[in-house]
mmCIF file of the C-alpha atoms, coordinates in Angstrom:
data_MODEL
# 
_entry.id   MODEL 
# 
loop_
_atom_site.group_PDB 
_atom_site.id 
_atom_site.type_symbol 
_atom_site.label_atom_id 
_atom_site.label_alt_id 
_atom_site.label_comp_id 
_atom_site.label_asym_id 
_atom_site.label_entity_id 
_atom_site.label_seq_id 
_atom_site.pdbx_PDB_ins_code 
_atom_site.Cartn_x 
_atom_site.Cartn_y 
_atom_site.Cartn_z 
_atom_site.occupancy 
_atom_site.B_iso_or_equiv 
_atom_site.pdbx_formal_charge 
_atom_site.auth_seq_id 
_atom_site.auth_comp_id 
_atom_site.auth_asym_id 
_atom_site.auth_atom_id 
_atom_site.pdbx_PDB_model_num 
ATOM 1  C CA . MET A 1 1  ? 61.361  -111.974 75.216  1.00 0.00 ? 1  MET A CA 1 
ATOM 2  C CA . VAL A 1 2  ? 58.392  -112.303 77.532  1.00 0.00 ? 2  VAL A CA 1 
ATOM 3  C CA . ASP A 1 3  ? 60.786  -112.794 80.433  1.00 0.00 ? 3  ASP A CA 1 
ATOM 4  C CA . ASN A 1 4  ? 62.569  -109.511 79.620  1.00 0.00 ? 4  ASN A CA 1 
ATOM 5  C CA . ILE A 1 5  ? 59.275  -107.555 79.673  1.00 0.00 ? 5  ILE A CA 1 
ATOM 6  C CA . THR A 1 6  ? 58.218  -109.123 82.939  1.00 0.00 ? 6  THR A CA 1 
ATOM 7  C CA . PHE A 1 7  ? 61.632  -108.558 84.475  1.00 0.00 ? 7  PHE A CA 1 
ATOM 8  C CA . GLY A 1 8  ? 61.638  -104.900 83.320  1.00 0.00 ? 8  GLY A CA 1 
ATOM 9  C CA . GLY A 1 9  ? 58.190  -104.349 84.813  1.00 0.00 ? 9  GLY A CA 1 
ATOM 10 C CA . ARG A 1 10 ? 59.312  -105.841 88.085  1.00 0.00 ? 10 ARG A CA 1 
ATOM 11 C CA . GLU A 1 11 ? 62.383  -103.628 88.183  1.00 0.00 ? 11 GLU A CA 1 
ATOM 12 C CA . GLU A 1 12 ? 60.214  -100.587 87.629  1.00 0.00 ? 12 GLU A CA 1 
ATOM 13 C CA . GLN A 1 13 ? 57.820  -101.730 90.331  1.00 0.00 ? 13 GLN A CA 1 
ATOM 14 C CA . ALA A 1 14 ? 60.710  -102.370 92.732  1.00 0.00 ? 14 ALA A CA 1 
ATOM 15 C CA . TRP A 1 15 ? 62.109  -98.912  92.010  1.00 0.00 ? 15 TRP A CA 1 
ATOM 16 C CA . THR A 1 16 ? 58.685  -97.335  92.686  1.00 0.00 ? 16 THR A CA 1 
ATOM 17 C CA . LEU A 1 17 ? 58.324  -99.285  95.916  1.00 0.00 ? 17 LEU A CA 1 
ATOM 18 C CA . ARG A 1 18 ? 61.806  -98.182  97.062  1.00 0.00 ? 18 ARG A CA 1 
ATOM 19 C CA . GLY A 1 19 ? 60.780  -94.554  96.524  1.00 0.00 ? 19 GLY A CA 1 
ATOM 20 C CA . GLU A 1 20 ? 57.604  -95.074  98.512  1.00 0.00 ? 20 GLU A CA 1 
ATOM 21 C CA . LEU A 1 21 ? 59.594  -96.751  101.304 1.00 0.00 ? 21 LEU A CA 1 
ATOM 22 C CA . LYS A 1 22 ? 61.896  -93.730  101.517 1.00 0.00 ? 22 LYS A CA 1 
ATOM 23 C CA . GLU A 1 23 ? 58.848  -91.444  101.751 1.00 0.00 ? 23 GLU A CA 1 
ATOM 24 C CA . ILE A 1 24 ? 57.421  -93.553  104.551 1.00 0.00 ? 24 ILE A CA 1 
ATOM 25 C CA . GLY A 1 25 ? 60.608  -93.008  106.525 1.00 0.00 ? 25 GLY A CA 1 
ATOM 26 C CA . THR A 1 26 ? 60.124  -89.246  106.325 1.00 0.00 ? 26 THR A CA 1 
ATOM 27 C CA . LEU A 1 27 ? 56.488  -89.381  107.390 1.00 0.00 ? 27 LEU A CA 1 
ATOM 28 C CA . ALA A 1 28 ? 55.413  -88.598  110.929 1.00 0.00 ? 28 ALA A CA 1 
ATOM 29 C CA . LYS A 1 29 ? 56.212  -91.083  113.625 1.00 0.00 ? 29 LYS A CA 1 
ATOM 30 C CA . ARG A 1 30 ? 53.644  -93.234  115.373 1.00 0.00 ? 30 ARG A CA 1 
ATOM 31 C CA . SER A 1 31 ? 53.706  -91.145  118.545 1.00 0.00 ? 31 SER A CA 1 
ATOM 32 C CA . SER A 1 32 ? 52.537  -88.089  116.622 1.00 0.00 ? 32 SER A CA 1 
ATOM 33 C CA . TYR A 1 33 ? 49.618  -90.104  115.231 1.00 0.00 ? 33 TYR A CA 1 
ATOM 34 C CA . VAL A 1 34 ? 48.718  -91.279  118.734 1.00 0.00 ? 34 VAL A CA 1 
ATOM 35 C CA . HIS A 1 35 ? 48.967  -87.691  119.981 1.00 0.00 ? 35 HIS A CA 1 
ATOM 36 C CA . ARG A 1 36 ? 46.704  -86.428  117.192 1.00 0.00 ? 36 ARG A CA 1 
ATOM 37 C CA . ILE A 1 37 ? 44.174  -89.191  117.803 1.00 0.00 ? 37 ILE A CA 1 
ATOM 38 C CA . THR A 1 38 ? 44.175  -88.387  121.528 1.00 0.00 ? 38 THR A CA 1 
ATOM 39 C CA . GLU A 1 39 ? 43.521  -84.715  120.751 1.00 0.00 ? 39 GLU A CA 1 
ATOM 40 C CA . LEU A 1 40 ? 40.678  -85.664  118.424 1.00 0.00 ? 40 LEU A CA 1 
ATOM 41 C CA . VAL A 1 41 ? 39.113  -87.860  121.101 1.00 0.00 ? 41 VAL A CA 1 
ATOM 42 C CA . LYS A 1 42 ? 39.390  -85.060  123.681 1.00 0.00 ? 42 LYS A CA 1 
ATOM 43 C CA . ASN A 1 43 ? 37.858  -82.559  121.267 1.00 0.00 ? 43 ASN A CA 1 
ATOM 44 C CA . SER A 1 44 ? 35.076  -85.003  120.460 1.00 0.00 ? 44 SER A CA 1 
ATOM 45 C CA . GLN A 1 45 ? 34.314  -85.536  124.148 1.00 0.00 ? 45 GLN A CA 1 
ATOM 46 C CA . LYS A 1 46 ? 34.299  -81.779  124.741 1.00 0.00 ? 46 LYS A CA 1 
ATOM 47 C CA . GLN A 1 47 ? 31.913  -81.292  121.824 1.00 0.00 ? 47 GLN A CA 1 
ATOM 48 C CA . GLU A 1 48 ? 29.620  -84.010  123.188 1.00 0.00 ? 48 GLU A CA 1 
ATOM 49 C CA . LYS A 1 49 ? 29.523  -82.248  126.585 1.00 0.00 ? 49 LYS A CA 1 
ATOM 50 C CA . ASP A 1 50 ? 28.804  -78.918  124.894 1.00 0.00 ? 50 ASP A CA 1 
ATOM 51 C CA . ILE A 1 51 ? 26.025  -80.471  122.807 1.00 0.00 ? 51 ILE A CA 1 
ATOM 52 C CA . ALA A 1 52 ? 24.480  -82.070  125.908 1.00 0.00 ? 52 ALA A CA 1 
ATOM 53 C CA . LYS A 1 53 ? 24.554  -78.686  127.676 1.00 0.00 ? 53 LYS A CA 1 
ATOM 54 C CA . ILE A 1 54 ? 22.960  -76.957  124.678 1.00 0.00 ? 54 ILE A CA 1 
ATOM 55 C CA . ILE A 1 55 ? 20.223  -79.602  124.529 1.00 0.00 ? 55 ILE A CA 1 
ATOM 56 C CA . THR A 1 56 ? 19.545  -79.168  128.257 1.00 0.00 ? 56 THR A CA 1 
ATOM 57 C CA . ASP A 1 57 ? 19.386  -75.385  127.885 1.00 0.00 ? 57 ASP A CA 1 
ATOM 58 C CA . THR A 1 58 ? 17.093  -75.699  124.870 1.00 0.00 ? 58 THR A CA 1 
ATOM 59 C CA . ARG A 1 59 ? 14.713  -77.988  126.756 1.00 0.00 ? 59 ARG A CA 1 
ATOM 60 C CA . GLU A 1 60 ? 14.643  -75.608  129.723 1.00 0.00 ? 60 GLU A CA 1 
ATOM 61 C CA . LEU A 1 61 ? 13.862  -72.675  127.439 1.00 0.00 ? 61 LEU A CA 1 
ATOM 62 C CA . GLN A 1 62 ? 11.110  -74.692  125.753 1.00 0.00 ? 62 GLN A CA 1 
ATOM 63 C CA . ARG A 1 63 ? 9.566   -75.464  129.159 1.00 0.00 ? 63 ARG A CA 1 
ATOM 64 C CA . GLU A 1 64 ? 9.682   -71.788  130.112 1.00 0.00 ? 64 GLU A CA 1 
ATOM 65 C CA . SER A 1 65 ? 8.140   -70.824  126.775 1.00 0.00 ? 65 SER A CA 1 
ATOM 66 C CA . ASN A 1 66 ? 5.361   -73.383  127.167 1.00 0.00 ? 66 ASN A CA 1 
ATOM 67 C CA . SER A 1 67 ? 4.689   -72.172  130.702 1.00 0.00 ? 67 SER A CA 1 
ATOM 68 C CA . ALA A 1 68 ? 4.466   -68.549  129.538 1.00 0.00 ? 68 ALA A CA 1 
ATOM 69 C CA . ASN A 1 69 ? 2.144   -69.538  126.680 1.00 0.00 ? 69 ASN A CA 1 
ATOM 70 C CA . ASP A 1 70 ? -0.123  -71.469  129.045 1.00 0.00 ? 70 ASP A CA 1 
ATOM 71 C CA . ARG A 1 71 ? -0.229  -68.544  131.463 1.00 0.00 ? 71 ARG A CA 1 
ATOM 72 C CA . LEU A 1 72 ? -1.054  -66.205  128.576 1.00 0.00 ? 72 LEU A CA 1 
ATOM 73 C CA . ARG A 1 73 ? -3.907  -68.460  127.401 1.00 0.00 ? 73 ARG A CA 1 
ATOM 74 C CA . ARG A 1 74 ? -5.378  -68.619  130.912 1.00 0.00 ? 74 ARG A CA 1 
ATOM 75 C CA . THR A 1 75 ? -5.097  -64.855  131.303 1.00 0.00 ? 75 THR A CA 1 
ATOM 76 C CA . TYR A 1 76 ? -6.749  -64.293  127.936 1.00 0.00 ? 76 TYR A CA 1 
ATOM 77 C CA . ALA A 1 77 ? -9.595  -66.656  128.825 1.00 0.00 ? 77 ALA A CA 1 
ATOM 78 C CA . LEU A 1 78 ? -10.105 -64.894  132.171 1.00 0.00 ? 78 LEU A CA 1 
ATOM 79 C CA . VAL A 1 79 ? -10.105 -61.425  130.579 1.00 0.00 ? 79 VAL A CA 1 
ATOM 80 C CA . ASP A 1 80 ? -12.462 -62.607  127.851 1.00 0.00 ? 80 ASP A CA 1 
ATOM 81 C CA . GLU A 1 81 ? -14.879 -63.980  130.432 1.00 0.00 ? 81 GLU A CA 1 
ATOM 82 C CA . LEU A 1 82 ? -14.701 -60.788  132.523 1.00 0.00 ? 82 LEU A CA 1 
ATOM 83 C CA . VAL A 1 83 ? -15.372 -58.624  129.480 1.00 0.00 ? 83 VAL A CA 1 
ATOM 84 C CA . PHE A 1 84 ? -18.311 -60.821  128.487 1.00 0.00 ? 84 PHE A CA 1 
ATOM 85 C CA . ARG A 1 85 ? -19.786 -60.707  132.015 1.00 0.00 ? 85 ARG A CA 1 
ATOM 86 C CA . SER A 1 86 ? -19.304 -56.958  132.182 1.00 0.00 ? 86 SER A CA 1 
ATOM 87 C CA . LEU A 1 87 ? -21.020 -56.468  128.839 1.00 0.00 ? 87 LEU A CA 1 
ATOM 88 C CA . PHE A 1 88 ? -23.811 -58.873  129.726 1.00 0.00 ? 88 PHE A CA 1 
ATOM 89 C CA . SER A 1 89 ? -24.466 -57.239  133.096 1.00 0.00 ? 89 SER A CA 1 
ATOM 90 C CA . SER A 1 90 ? -24.485 -53.740  131.597 1.00 0.00 ? 90 SER A CA 1 
ATOM 91 C CA . LEU A 1 91 ? -27.152 -54.668  129.116 1.00 0.00 ? 91 LEU A CA 1 
ATOM 92 C CA . THR A 1 92 ? -30.727 -54.349  130.198 1.00 0.00 ? 92 THR A CA 1 
ATOM 93 C CA . SER A 1 93 ? -33.123 -57.198  129.675 1.00 0.00 ? 93 SER A CA 1 
ATOM 94 C CA . SER A 1 94 ? -34.788 -55.376  126.782 1.00 0.00 ? 94 SER A CA 1 
ATOM 95 C CA . GLU A 1 95 ? -31.454 -55.062  124.965 1.00 0.00 ? 95 GLU A CA 1 
ATOM 96 C CA . ILE A 1 96 ? -30.800 -58.755  125.378 1.00 0.00 ? 96 ILE A CA 1 
ATOM 97 C CA . GLU A 1 97 ? -34.082 -59.763  123.727 1.00 0.00 ? 97 GLU A CA 1 
ATOM 98 C CA . CYS A 1 98 ? -33.259 -57.918  120.513 1.00 0.00 ? 98 CYS A CA 1 
# 
């Protein structure tokens, strides 16, 4: 009786495997997989180039921004000093003592 159950289970398994084997035959061929993989690699390489370009552009913009900020700070310091000198020179010595 145990042999009949085991044999029945094996028949069912064999039948399932035959169905899967038929499905494998209808699946895409190897060349289509290779073609898809090649396309994915090309797309990946293109994305890497695009990312490298974006990073380069971002760094260049950051340098320009830093340069503009530095120039602005220097200009502000110069204007601040000129305003202070102008105010200081316009004051008389009696106004300074108060």
